[in-house]
Structure formats: structure tokens, C-alpha cells
LUMTI-768871 format. One line per 10 residues: number of its first residue (from 1); their letters; for each residue x, z negated, y of N, C-alpha, C. Coordinates in pm, 1 decimal, padded with zeros to 6 digits. Layout:
NUM> A> X:Z:Y:X:Z:Y:X:Z:Y  ...
This chain:
1> XXXXXXXXXX> -00546.1:-03118.5:00120.6:-00448.3:-03030.3:00060.2:-00309.3:-03082.0:00098.5  -00227.8:-03100.6:-00002.2:-00093.4:-03150.0:00026.7:-00000.4:-03036.1:00067.5  00116.2:-03070.2:00112.0:00211.7:-02974.1:00165.6:00260.1:-02874.9:00059.6  00281.0:-02920.8:-00063.9:00325.7:-02830.9:-00170.9:00223.4:-02720.4:-00196.3  00098.4:-02758.3:-00204.4:-00007.6:-02660.7:-00229.0:-00016.0:-02560.9:-00114.4  -00005.4:-02608.1:00006.0:-00009.1:-02520.0:00122.6:00106.6:-02420.2:00120.9  00224.6:-02467.1:00087.0:00341.4:-02378.6:00081.2:00323.9:-02273.4:-00027.4  00269.6:-02311.2:-00141.6:00245.1:-02214.7:-00249.5:00146.7:-02108.9:-00203.5  00037.5:-02146.9:-00139.2:-00062.2:-02049.6:-00092.9:-00005.5:-01957.8:00015.2  00076.0:-02012.3:00102.3:00140.6:-01929.0:00205.0:00234.4:-01828.8:00138.9
11> XXXXXXXXXX> 00310.8:-01870.3:00040.0:00400.5:-01781.1:-00031.8:00322.2:-01670.0:-00102.7  00214.0:-01704.8:-00169.8:00131.2:-01605.0:-00239.0:00073.7:-01505.5:-00139.1  00022.0:-01555.3:-00028.0:-00033.6:-01466.7:00074.3:00071.4:-01374.6:00132.8  00190.7:-01426.5:00158.4:00299.6:-01346.1:00212.0:00343.2:-01239.8:00111.6  00347.4:-01274.8:-00015.8:00382.7:-01180.7:-00122.5:00284.9:-01063.0:-00125.0  00155.1:-01091.5:-00118.8:00055.1:-00984.9:-00119.7:00060.0:-00902.8:00009.0  00090.1:-00965.3:00120.9:00104.1:-00892.3:00247.3:00220.1:-00793.2:00240.0  00331.5:-00835.6:00184.2:00447.2:-00747.2:00169.5:00413.6:-00630.4:00077.5  00348.6:-00656.1:-00036.2:00312.1:-00548.4:-00128.3:00214.0:-00450.4:-00064.4  00121.4:-00500.6:00014.9:00026.8:-00413.8:00084.4:00099.2:-00325.1:00184.6
21> XXXXXXXXXX> 00192.0:-00381.5:00259.6:00268.1:-00302.3:00356.8:00355.7:-00197.8:00288.3  00415.4:-00232.0:00175.9:00497.5:-00136.4:00101.8:00411.8:-00020.2:00052.6  00294.8:-00049.2:-00001.6:00208.7:00058.5:-00052.2:00159.1:00147.8:00061.4  00128.7:00090.0:00176.6:00084.2:00170.3:00290.3:00197.1:00259.8:00341.0  00317.4:00205.2:00353.2:00431.9:00284.7:00398.2:00463.4:00395.5:00298.1  00452.0:00366.3:00170.6:00475.1:00466.3:00066.7:00373.4:00579.0:00079.3  00249.6:00543.3:00104.0:00143.7:00643.3:00118.4:00167.4:00732.2:00239.6  00210.4:00675.2:00349.2:00233.8:00751.6:00471.5:00346.6:00852.9:00451.7  00446.8:00819.0:00371.7:00560.9:00907.7:00349.5:00531.8:01020.5:00250.8  00420.3:01013.4:00180.7:00388.1:01112.4:00078.3:00300.4:01223.5:00134.8
31> XXXXXXXXXX> 00305.0:01340.4:00069.9:00215.7:01452.0:00102.1:00109.7:01460.3:-00006.2  -00014.5:01473.2:00034.6:-00125.6:01490.4:-00057.6:-00184.1:01629.2:-00036.6  -00273.7:01671.0:-00126.2:-00330.3:01806.0:-00116.2:-00404.6:01826.1:00014.7  -00478.0:01725.2:00058.7:-00552.7:01735.3:00183.8:-00526.4:01611.6:00268.8  -00555.1:01623.3:00396.5:-00542.8:01509.2:00486.9:-00643.7:01400.7:00448.6  -00760.1:01441.8:00400.9:-00862.0:01345.7:00358.7:-00814.9:01258.1:00243.8  -00741.7:01317.7:00148.1:-00687.6:01238.7:00037.6:-00585.8:01136.8:00088.2  -00504.8:01179.5:00182.7:-00404.2:01088.3:00237.6:-00471.6:00971.1:00308.8  -00574.7:01000.2:00386.6:-00648.1:00894.6:00456.5:-00715.9:00801.7:00356.2  -00776.3:00860.0:00252.0:-00842.5:00780.9:00149.1:-00744.0:00683.3:00084.3
41> XXXXXXXXXX> -00627.4:00732.9:00042.2:-00530.6:00645.7:-00024.3:-00467.3:00546.3:00072.2  -00455.2:00582.2:00198.2:-00404.1:00486.9:00297.0:-00502.2:00371.0:00312.9  -00631.3:00401.3:00317.4:-00732.6:00295.7:00328.4:-00734.9:00210.0:00202.5  -00728.0:00274.1:00085.3:-00726.5:00198.9:-00040.6:-00605.4:00105.4:-00044.8  -00490.3:00153.8:-00000.9:-00369.7:00070.7:-00007.3:-00377.3:-00050.6:00084.5  -00464.9:-00046.5:00184.3:-00477.8:-00158.8:00277.8:-00579.6:-00264.7:00234.4  -00648.8:-00241.4:00122.9:-00743.9:-00342.0:00073.1:-00663.4:-00462.6:00023.5  -00693.2:-00580.2:00075.8:-00613.9:-00698.3:00038.3:-00620.4:-00729.4:-00111.0  -00509.2:-00769.9:-00166.5:-00490.6:-00822.2:-00302.0:-00501.1:-00718.4:-00414.2  -00582.0:-00615.3:-00402.5:-00596.4:-00519.2:-00512.5:-00566.7:-00375.8:-00472.2
51> XXXXXXXXXX> -00563.8:-00346.8:-00344.1:-00545.0:-00209.4:-00298.1:-00412.3:-00150.6:-00340.4  -00305.7:-00229.3:-00329.0:-00175.1:-00177.4:-00367.2:-00168.2:-00149.3:-00517.3  -00241.5:-00225.5:-00596.7:-00244.2:-00202.1:-00741.6:-00309.8:-00067.6:-00771.1  -00426.5:-00042.1:-00712.1:-00494.5:00085.7:-00732.3:-00409.3:00201.5:-00680.9  -00346.5:00181.6:-00565.0:-00265.0:00289.0:-00508.9:-00148.6:00323.6:-00601.3  -00073.1:00223.0:-00645.3:00044.4:00252.1:-00727.1:00007.8:00297.6:-00868.4  -00105.8:00256.7:-00921.7:-00146.6:00301.9:-01054.8:-00203.4:00443.8:-01052.3  -00275.8:00479.9:-00946.5:-00346.0:00608.3:-00943.8:-00296.9:00698.7:-00831.5  -00297.1:00650.9:-00709.9:-00273.7:00734.8:-00593.0:-00131.6:00782.4:-00573.5  -00034.2:00702.0:-00608.7:00105.7:00738.3:-00582.6:00146.0:00863.8:-00659.0
61> XXXXXXXXXX> 00086.8:00885.0:-00775.5:00120.9:01003.7:-00855.4:00055.6:01130.3:-00801.9  -00046.5:01116.4:-00719.6:-00116.4:01232.5:-00666.1:-00042.3:01296.9:-00549.7  00045.6:01223.7:-00486.5:00120.7:01277.0:-00373.0:00263.6:01307.8:-00412.0  00328.3:01386.4:-00328.8:00470.2:01414.2:-00349.7:00544.6:01376.6:-00222.6  00672.5:01351.5:-00236.1:00753.6:01310.3:-00123.1:00758.9:01422.5:-00020.8  00732.0:01389.5:00105.0:00731.2:01492.0:00209.5:00873.2:01534.1:00242.9  00886.2:01657.8:00288.5:01015.7:01712.9:00326.5:01053.0:01662.2:00465.3  01180.4:01642.3:00492.0:01220.8:01599.4:00626.6:01180.1:01701.5:00733.0  01126.9:01652.0:00840.8:01083.3:01739.5:00950.5:00943.2:01793.2:00933.7  00879.9:01769.1:00819.4:00743.2:01815.5:00795.9:00647.2:01704.9:00837.0
71> XX> 00563.9:01733.6:00934.5:00468.7:01634.2:00983.7:00330.7:01669.8:00932.7  00267.3:01574.3:00863.3:00132.5:01597.1:00813.0:00040.6:01488.4:00860.9
């Protein structure tokens, strides 16, 4: 594997890592109907390469932004 190919794969992996972290942080900041739903979507958002897609297409709309000072 040459250096160009390695750099491209590292960039792709880093891109997916950033998207996964963003989806997980977004999930943590949201309120869901139950704690179980929040845990479910947090786990889904951590699935590499596809979890953030499922979370943002389906799960993000199920939660609402939590109020400041409200701990769930």
C-alpha cells in the first residue's frame, strides 16, 4: 500500500470517527420518552460507519433538546 492510499484511508476513518462522536454527543444532549430509548439510540449512534446515519435519519427526531439544568 502506497502512502497516498494510506492517507486516504486514514482521512476516511477520521471522518467517520468525527461523525460518530457528533451523533453520540447529540444523542446525549437530547431528551427521549424513556431512559431506555436514550440508551438504545446512544448505542446505535456508536455503531461504526452506519450508526450515525440511522441515528440522524430516525432517532434524532424522536428526542427533544433538554432544558438547562435538567439531568436525565
